[in-house]
Steps between C-alpha positions, in 0.01 A plus 500: 500500500486122534833356390501142375841425358458263207188328631382340181234291332565274205223492243486269201317582180413274206446653158242233417327232700727198496226258404526148368633482147574221261856374465658323206699279737343167601569576865511826693499640852227681691595710799273506806510746788367535854255786535390641837301797636707818534451507876689170526805554722704221344705590193710187443472126567714199417389245244586227751244639746245544221548136400455391862172694522383363163561142612331554837814428699497853645199680644629837386770651283807581706531869583138595433168491677325657202398187312253230602421376150634548148249527217554422136295476185384143447612487137857583612519217753653234267785734402565615855506139623790432264692776680449350846502139386196409707134572558433785744382451855126571485501704822776732380427535129161549335406526133225724367364611167646827375180691574487361853871556556491872433225598740546805723539283808773284351684798356500668840601202712648204313836407358489361146727319258433662164661516153724800445251653255232514771701734725292802603609839641261465794698208647865445592729224380673286762863435410649152533849456642559867425410476130234733356341426158412870465864604531702579188791289629276195546650167388220273373736202488517489880136583576332202673140579402549411134294236320631324190223458242529232235773251421861609478724372223758238589789665683324839516560698818214676676697826483486472119120506493329829415293673767138529398364767730779740608679732257784688670525739205163647598577563867612824665617530861442856623641597841324797664686639801371717778622853568880526506693773681879471517533736796579518873594163654487321168732760351751456783533135405522590132795728570686182593343284228278666235347161413411409860116540482471225237744261665227250596256550212725579204439184298119519464534866405758425233297204373192713434410566139385847605620648830308802626646725771304783663790727596351785698812708567718704260875466463702812583862579424536644851296279732558507877352185651535628859268794430218256419471390863373847592200502268320346205706657222684226313759441231721212387866507404582439132709197602176324600398489134724194477236302691222574249728401214632187670155350557399565138232766550276522194237753611517789748196659662555865598172619651604483866458772763871582528609529138517882529647517851815686381347706222526493123875446451522156669190387310663584168825342620306181590322482166834541322640207702206283398530603135872425498429158649228435241229442762154630398276670755148630552299702753766772506704691248646827380154647470136407547450368147797265521398378846147417383614285209429127538797265479433218254691171499450187287642166611425152362176623346386656830439875492545716810403861561638672811316809624574689820418817686503648851156512659582738786462875501685698235802571724614140474496499119677800355510414130349776288530626144835656591618312810627143553384258766232248582166558332169554677213266414269605221237229518311623194819481292596159638161357412550589134842334463 
């Protein structure tokens, strides 16, 4: 078993494309973002360094060797210039038509400054000074890549202007973790502090709209941690349930190899714990039918269906018509759901 304790990915979903829309207000704001290929090592830059690169006073953006030029759509140039307060350095910034901008070569290699509504799943967004426009805790009033369109009324603050192209009510942040196993060395720390594993990553887990945890191991009323060092038969103490509740777990995946390590009774005990905590689950259950059921969640107009199963030989997935556990994959059934 490969154990990855709370290794996670944050995904953002939009219920509709946040395209340009008319506003009744005379002036409004348009949010721009920095888009880069997914293989880009850099995740975050400072706006100060971006400004320096834009003006041509720096040959690169501090902390990255990934960018030689930033591309943008030529029709967006006037708005973006108002953000930087100057024309771009021609060596560092180039404008192209939209059709020329989104060629395969540019998408694979170039950084771009694009409107929020042009964000695509095939590219990553570079954060600025730690702020991420895809994040549900994003504060648009402090985001530097914001253009003001039109004339503001006398005394009107920029923060009072509506945002034209980003609707937070249509965003969902889904955190998908890797396989979790609260056993062995991790468990020894948890005996001292049940919340220890999330001590450095608690906040982004709590901030998720939907937090998914793939908890591979059952809870058992009598669980001897020391015995787990002698083999690959695992259990977790009921006290460790406090961790899953503390981080705000919304979805539990139960199709791991070790869910039946201690037989039927701990599986039922575990499912009862989850039910009492009000945490829905999938991929495992009190019987095969329950374990095969998809878990459906709606959030901000975004609809999610969670399906799970164990793809190894039958011994790793014991759920049957009469027995609880993880469920074996039935590809034909999954394809019809």
